[in-house]
C-alpha positions as CSV (number, residue, x, y, z in Angstrom):
1,M,0.0,0.0,0.0
2,D,1.5,3.4,-1.0
3,M,1.6,6.3,1.5
4,K,-1.3,8.1,-0.1
5,Q,-3.6,5.1,0.3
6,K,-2.2,4.6,3.9
7,F,-3.1,8.2,4.7
8,L,-6.6,7.9,3.3
9,E,-7.1,4.7,5.4
10,I,-5.9,6.5,8.6
11,H,-8.2,9.5,7.9
12,E,-11.2,7.2,7.4
13,N,-10.4,5.3,10.6
14,F,-10.1,8.4,12.7
15,E,-13.4,9.6,11.4
16,F,-15.0,6.2,12.2
17,L,-13.7,6.2,15.8
18,D,-15.9,8.4,18.0
19,D,-14.2,7.8,21.4
20,W,-11.0,9.6,22.1
21,E,-9.6,6.8,24.1
22,D,-10.0,4.6,20.9
23,R,-8.3,7.3,18.8
24,Y,-5.3,7.5,21.2
25,K,-5.1,3.7,21.0
26,Y,-5.2,3.9,17.3
27,L,-2.4,6.5,17.3
28,I,-0.2,4.2,19.4
29,E,-0.9,1.3,17.0
30,L,0.1,3.5,14.1
31,G,3.4,4.4,15.9
32,N,4.1,0.8,16.6
33,S,3.5,0.0,12.9
34,L,6.3,2.3,11.7
35,D,9.2,0.7,10.0
36,P,12.1,0.4,12.4
37,F,14.2,3.6,12.5
38,D,17.8,3.0,11.5
39,E,20.1,3.7,14.5
40,K,22.5,5.6,12.2
41,N,19.8,8.2,11.7
42,R,19.5,9.0,15.4
43,I,21.8,12.0,15.0
44,D,21.3,15.6,16.0
45,A,20.7,16.7,12.4
46,N,17.6,14.5,12.3
47,K,16.3,15.5,15.7
48,V,13.2,17.7,15.7
49,H,13.8,20.6,18.1
50,G,10.8,22.1,19.8
51,C,9.4,18.7,20.9
52,V,9.5,17.7,24.6
53,S,9.8,14.1,23.5
54,Q,12.7,12.9,21.4
55,V,11.7,12.9,17.8
56,W,13.8,12.1,14.8
57,L,12.9,12.6,11.1
58,S,15.1,11.5,8.2
59,S,14.5,11.8,4.5
60,T,15.5,10.4,1.2
61,Y,15.0,12.0,-2.2
62,R,14.2,10.8,-5.7
63,K,13.6,12.6,-9.0
64,Q,10.4,11.9,-10.8
65,N,9.1,13.8,-13.8
66,G,11.6,16.6,-13.1
67,E,10.5,17.1,-9.5
68,T,12.2,16.0,-6.3
69,H,10.0,13.7,-4.2
70,I,10.7,13.2,-0.5
71,S,10.2,10.0,1.6
72,F,10.4,10.3,5.3
73,S,11.1,7.9,8.2
74,G,10.8,8.8,11.8
75,D,10.7,7.7,15.4
76,S,9.9,9.1,18.9
77,D,10.5,7.9,22.4
78,A,6.9,8.7,23.3
79,M,4.1,6.4,22.1
80,I,1.5,9.0,21.1
81,V,4.1,11.2,19.5
82,K,5.4,8.3,17.6
83,G,1.8,7.8,16.3
84,L,1.7,11.5,15.2
85,V,5.0,10.9,13.4
86,A,3.3,7.9,11.6
87,V,0.4,10.1,10.5
88,L,2.7,12.8,9.2
89,I,4.8,10.3,7.3
90,A,1.6,8.9,5.7
91,F,0.5,12.4,4.8
92,Y,3.8,13.8,3.4
93,S,6.0,10.9,2.4
94,G,6.4,10.2,-1.3
95,H,5.1,13.6,-2.5
96,S,7.0,16.2,-4.4
97,A,8.8,19.0,-2.5
98,H,6.3,21.4,-4.2
99,W,3.3,19.5,-2.9
100,I,4.7,19.2,0.6
101,A,5.6,23.0,0.7
102,E,2.0,23.8,-0.3
103,N,0.1,21.4,1.9
104,D,-0.3,21.8,5.7
105,A,-0.9,18.7,7.7
106,L,-2.0,20.9,10.6
107,N,-5.3,21.6,8.8
108,M,-5.9,17.8,8.5
109,F,-5.2,17.4,12.2
110,D,-7.7,20.2,12.9
111,D,-10.3,18.6,10.6
112,L,-10.0,15.4,12.6
113,G,-10.3,17.3,15.8
114,L,-7.0,15.7,16.8
115,R,-5.0,18.8,17.7
116,E,-7.6,20.0,20.2
117,H,-7.2,16.8,22.1
118,L,-3.4,17.0,22.4
119,T,-1.7,18.6,25.3
120,A,-0.2,22.0,24.6
121,Q,3.3,20.5,24.6
122,R,2.3,17.7,22.1
123,S,0.6,20.3,19.9
124,N,3.7,22.5,19.9
125,G,5.8,19.4,19.0
126,L,3.4,18.6,16.2
127,V,3.8,22.1,14.8
128,S,7.6,21.8,15.1
129,M,7.5,18.5,13.1
130,V,5.3,20.0,10.3
131,E,7.6,23.1,10.1
132,R,10.6,20.9,9.9
133,I,9.1,18.8,7.0
134,K,7.9,21.9,5.1
135,K,11.2,23.7,5.6
136,E,13.0,20.8,4.1
137,A,10.7,20.7,1.1
138,Q,11.0,24.5,0.6
139,S,14.8,24.2,0.7
140,L,14.6,21.9,-2.4
141,L,12.5,24.2,-4.5
């Protein structure tokens, strides 16, 4: 399943789950389903600053139809945050740098009502992760 399909599935599942406890459990499941994060990528350059938890994001690039596409991998030491990383990877990974720079995952989190149910610290960390991803995409344009 490609990342676009994975994200649509995640979005549908969040809309289906009414209970916030179930949504948090689902977030944790998503985090646990992430591919293992390569230890060599646990470096300061991949660390997302502005998160209370430890969060790492690494990326790889490929050219397709004259555009640079970015694929992301990530990890966190906090279960819910790791789930947020998984949702962000599903949303952004595999898209062109232009698409990533133009699309804001925070709107999607707001549409799902997810951000309003995060602590202020987790919400700030989520903003830091999105800013990091978008800044990387913008640097490639």
